[in-house]
C-alpha positions as CSV (number, residue, x, y, z in Angstrom):
1,M,0.0,0.0,0.0
2,T,1.3,3.4,-1.0
3,T,0.7,6.1,1.6
4,A,0.1,9.6,0.2
5,T,1.5,12.7,1.7
6,E,-0.9,15.0,3.7
7,G,-3.5,16.4,1.3
8,T,-4.1,20.1,0.9
9,G,-7.5,21.8,0.7
10,A,-9.3,18.9,2.3
11,I,-10.5,18.3,5.8
12,G,-9.1,15.1,7.3
13,P,-10.4,12.8,9.9
14,A,-7.9,14.1,12.4
15,D,-10.1,17.2,12.6
16,D,-13.0,15.1,13.9
17,E,-13.5,13.7,17.5
18,D,-14.6,10.4,16.1
19,V,-12.4,9.0,13.3
20,P,-14.1,6.5,10.9
21,I,-11.9,3.6,9.8
22,L,-12.3,4.8,6.2
23,R,-13.1,8.2,4.9
24,L,-13.5,9.5,1.4
25,R,-13.7,13.1,0.4
26,G,-14.4,14.5,-3.1
27,I,-13.9,11.2,-4.8
28,S,-14.3,11.4,-8.6
29,K,-13.8,8.8,-11.3
30,H,-14.4,9.2,-15.1
31,F,-14.1,6.8,-18.0
32,G,-13.5,8.9,-21.0
33,P,-16.4,11.4,-21.2
34,V,-18.4,9.5,-18.6
35,N,-18.3,10.8,-15.1
36,A,-19.0,7.7,-13.0
37,L,-18.4,9.5,-9.6
38,T,-18.4,13.2,-9.0
39,E,-16.9,14.5,-5.8
40,V,-18.4,11.9,-3.5
41,D,-18.0,12.1,0.3
42,L,-18.3,8.8,2.3
43,D,-17.5,7.7,5.8
44,I,-17.2,4.0,6.8
45,P,-17.3,3.7,10.6
46,A,-16.1,0.6,12.3
47,G,-18.9,-1.6,13.8
48,Q,-21.5,-0.3,11.5
49,V,-23.2,-1.5,8.3
50,T,-23.3,1.2,5.6
51,A,-25.6,0.5,2.6
52,L,-25.0,2.0,-0.8
53,A,-28.4,2.5,-2.5
54,G,-29.2,3.9,-6.0
55,D,-30.5,3.0,-9.4
56,N,-28.5,1.2,-12.0
57,G,-25.7,3.5,-13.2
58,A,-25.7,5.5,-9.9
59,G,-22.0,4.7,-9.3
60,K,-22.4,2.1,-6.5
61,S,-20.2,-0.6,-8.1
62,V,-17.6,2.0,-9.2
63,M,-17.4,3.2,-5.7
64,I,-16.8,-0.3,-4.4
65,K,-14.1,-0.8,-7.0
66,T,-12.5,2.5,-6.3
67,I,-12.2,1.6,-2.6
68,S,-10.9,-1.9,-3.4
69,G,-8.2,-0.6,-5.7
70,I,-9.6,-1.8,-9.1
71,H,-10.4,1.8,-10.2
72,P,-8.1,4.3,-8.4
73,P,-9.9,7.7,-8.2
74,D,-9.1,10.5,-10.6
75,G,-9.7,13.1,-7.9
76,G,-10.3,13.4,-4.1
77,Q,-8.6,11.9,-1.1
78,M,-9.0,8.9,1.1
79,W,-8.0,8.3,4.7
80,W,-7.5,5.0,6.6
81,A,-7.7,5.3,10.4
82,G,-7.0,9.0,10.1
83,K,-4.0,8.8,7.8
84,P,-4.0,9.9,4.1
85,M,-3.6,7.0,1.7
86,H,-3.8,5.9,-1.9
87,V,-4.8,2.4,-3.0
88,H,-3.8,1.5,-6.5
89,T,-4.4,-2.3,-6.6
90,P,-6.6,-4.9,-4.9
91,G,-3.5,-6.3,-3.3
92,E,-2.7,-2.9,-1.7
93,A,-6.3,-2.7,-0.4
94,A,-6.1,-6.2,1.0
95,S,-2.8,-5.6,2.8
96,L,-4.3,-2.4,4.3
97,G,-7.4,-4.3,5.6
98,I,-10.0,-4.0,2.9
99,E,-11.6,-7.1,1.5
100,T,-14.3,-7.3,-1.2
101,V,-16.9,-10.0,-2.0
102,Y,-18.2,-9.4,-5.5
103,Q,-21.6,-10.6,-6.7
104,D,-20.1,-13.5,-8.8
105,L,-18.3,-14.7,-5.6
106,A,-15.3,-16.0,-7.6
107,L,-15.5,-19.5,-6.1
108,C,-14.2,-22.7,-7.8
109,D,-17.0,-25.2,-8.1
110,N,-14.6,-28.1,-8.6
111,L,-12.8,-27.6,-5.3
112,D,-14.0,-28.2,-1.8
113,I,-14.7,-25.5,0.8
114,V,-11.3,-25.7,2.4
115,A,-9.5,-25.4,-0.9
116,N,-11.7,-22.4,-1.8
117,L,-11.0,-20.7,1.5
118,Y,-7.3,-21.1,1.2
119,L,-6.8,-20.8,-2.5
120,G,-3.7,-18.8,-3.0
121,H,-3.0,-18.7,0.7
122,E,-2.3,-22.3,1.4
123,R,-0.6,-23.3,4.7
124,F,2.4,-25.7,4.6
125,V,3.7,-28.3,7.0
126,E,6.7,-27.1,8.8
127,S,9.7,-29.4,9.3
128,A,12.3,-29.0,12.0
129,A,14.3,-26.4,9.9
130,R,12.0,-25.1,7.2
131,F,8.7,-25.6,5.4
132,S,8.4,-29.1,4.0
133,G,6.6,-28.0,0.8
134,Y,3.6,-30.1,1.6
135,I,0.3,-28.4,2.1
136,D,-1.0,-28.8,5.6
137,E,-4.5,-30.1,4.9
138,I,-5.3,-31.0,8.5
139,E,-4.5,-27.6,9.8
140,M,-6.4,-25.9,7.0
141,E,-9.4,-28.1,7.7
142,K,-9.4,-27.3,11.4
143,S,-9.0,-23.6,10.7
144,S,-11.9,-23.6,8.2
145,L,-14.2,-25.3,10.8
146,K,-13.1,-22.7,13.4
147,L,-13.7,-19.8,11.1
148,L,-17.2,-20.9,10.0
149,E,-18.1,-21.6,13.7
150,S,-16.9,-18.1,14.7
151,L,-19.3,-16.7,12.1
152,A,-22.1,-18.9,13.4
153,V,-22.5,-20.6,10.1
154,T,-24.5,-23.6,11.0
155,T,-25.7,-24.7,7.6
156,I,-22.3,-26.0,6.6
157,T,-21.2,-29.2,8.4
158,D,-18.7,-30.7,5.9
159,V,-15.9,-28.4,4.8
160,R,-14.8,-31.1,2.4
161,A,-18.0,-30.7,0.3
162,H,-17.5,-29.3,-3.1
163,V,-18.7,-25.8,-3.6
164,A,-20.8,-27.0,-6.6
165,S,-23.0,-28.8,-4.2
166,L,-23.8,-25.8,-2.0
167,S,-26.8,-23.6,-1.9
168,G,-26.6,-19.9,-2.8
169,G,-26.6,-18.9,0.9
170,Q,-23.9,-21.4,1.7
171,R,-21.7,-20.2,-1.2
172,Q,-22.1,-16.6,0.0
173,A,-21.1,-17.7,3.5
174,V,-17.9,-19.3,2.1
175,A,-17.0,-16.2,0.1
176,I,-17.5,-14.0,3.1
177,A,-15.5,-16.4,5.3
178,R,-12.7,-16.3,2.7
179,S,-12.6,-12.5,2.9
180,L,-11.9,-12.7,6.6
181,L,-8.8,-14.9,6.5
182,G,-6.6,-11.8,6.4
183,E,-8.5,-10.3,9.4
184,P,-9.6,-7.2,7.5
185,S,-11.2,-4.1,9.1
186,V,-13.5,-3.2,6.3
187,V,-15.6,-5.7,4.1
188,L,-17.4,-4.6,1.0
189,L,-20.3,-6.8,-0.2
190,D,-21.7,-6.4,-3.7
191,E,-25.3,-7.6,-3.8
192,P,-24.9,-10.3,-1.1
193,T,-28.5,-11.4,-1.2
194,A,-29.1,-11.3,-4.9
195,A,-31.0,-14.3,-6.3
196,L,-31.3,-15.9,-2.9
197,G,-34.5,-17.4,-1.4
198,V,-36.1,-16.2,1.8
199,V,-34.3,-18.6,4.1
200,Q,-30.9,-18.2,2.4
201,T,-31.3,-14.3,2.5
202,K,-32.0,-14.5,6.3
203,Q,-28.9,-16.5,6.8
204,V,-26.7,-14.0,4.9
205,L,-28.2,-11.0,6.8
206,T,-27.5,-12.8,10.0
207,L,-23.9,-13.3,8.8
208,I,-23.6,-9.5,8.0
209,R,-24.8,-8.7,11.5
210,T,-22.1,-11.0,12.9
211,L,-19.5,-9.0,11.0
212,R,-20.8,-5.8,12.5
213,E,-20.7,-7.4,16.0
214,R,-17.1,-8.2,15.4
215,G,-16.3,-4.5,14.9
216,L,-15.8,-4.5,11.2
217,G,-16.9,-1.7,8.9
218,V,-19.3,-3.3,6.5
219,V,-20.4,-1.8,3.2
220,I,-23.3,-3.5,1.2
221,I,-24.7,-2.7,-2.2
222,S,-28.3,-3.9,-2.5
223,H,-31.3,-3.0,-4.6
224,N,-33.5,-4.7,-2.0
225,L,-34.6,-2.0,0.4
226,A,-36.3,-4.4,2.8
227,N,-32.9,-6.1,3.3
228,V,-31.2,-2.8,3.6
229,F,-33.5,-1.6,6.4
230,D,-33.2,-5.0,8.1
231,V,-29.4,-5.0,8.4
232,A,-28.0,-1.5,7.7
233,D,-27.3,1.3,10.2
234,R,-26.9,4.0,7.6
235,I,-28.0,4.4,4.0
236,V,-26.0,6.4,1.5
237,V,-27.9,7.2,-1.7
238,L,-26.0,7.8,-4.9
239,R,-27.6,9.2,-8.0
240,L,-25.9,9.8,-11.4
241,G,-22.5,9.5,-9.8
242,G,-23.1,11.8,-6.9
243,R,-24.1,11.4,-3.2
244,V,-27.5,12.9,-2.8
245,A,-28.3,11.8,0.8
246,T,-27.1,10.0,3.9
247,F,-29.8,8.5,6.2
248,D,-29.9,7.1,9.6
249,V,-32.1,3.9,9.2
250,Q,-33.8,4.6,12.5
251,G,-35.1,8.0,11.3
252,V,-36.2,7.5,7.7
253,S,-39.0,5.8,5.7
254,H,-38.8,3.6,2.6
255,E,-40.6,6.4,0.8
256,D,-37.9,9.0,1.6
257,V,-35.1,6.7,0.4
258,V,-36.9,5.9,-2.8
259,A,-37.5,9.6,-3.4
260,A,-33.8,10.2,-2.9
261,I,-32.9,7.3,-5.3
262,T,-35.3,8.5,-8.1
263,G,-35.0,12.2,-7.5
264,A,-38.7,12.5,-6.9
265,E,-40.3,14.7,-4.2
266,S,-41.2,12.9,-1.0
267,G,-44.3,13.8,1.0
268,A,-42.3,14.7,4.1
269,A,-38.8,16.0,4.7
270,P,-36.5,13.0,5.5
271,S,-34.6,12.7,8.7
272,E,-31.2,13.0,7.3
273,L,-28.0,12.2,9.1
274,K,-25.4,14.8,8.2
275,E,-21.9,13.4,8.0
276,R,-19.4,15.6,9.9
277,T,-16.8,17.0,7.7
């Protein structure tokens, strides 16, 4: 991770009493003539679930990819735990403590759960002097069971089952568990309940609450407002690449959020949580 020098003309987290784990100010991203993000401000506090809401093309996925290092911003500044930083690659984001679970999950159907969890991060048997070169399957299996147990994932009992045999909710649980191997501080979830049934959706939402209880800053993208209101603490609405509202879930109605998403006039002024800058 490359750390930037102290920015000029921007107000940093050090000016606030409460410092969010991740803060973005004036983030812009363009692709040729298309402005995907325009001077977006966003705070990601630890121990809270922040939902990004908006119509297709609002900039939600671009924001996630900007934070995760896939699309470095063209303008603006980011702070991590109060310190200015730049993230240019997903590897830099991961080393910093930012993990992302995309909608396609990127799981290997032909491998079992253990292999998927540790793919690219295999543990090896240690000899008396050095690593033996043999993968430590026993240790990886024990760690996999312990990790799923710590997340209260009760629907998976056999970590040697192939991912192809799992339900949608179980696959999502495996993908989220894999993101936690590096002990991140922020987890980004892109449409975690998309195409899931009622029971599976409930399981995933419970898992998201577990992440919050563990003190992680969680960001979810979801078009399902019922799920957003069920699990989120704050809702940030993006429209046409800009942030148009930030709501406290406890003080806003579905109608107000929909009005912010569509740009329509709502019947009553929403209870808006103003982020401190």
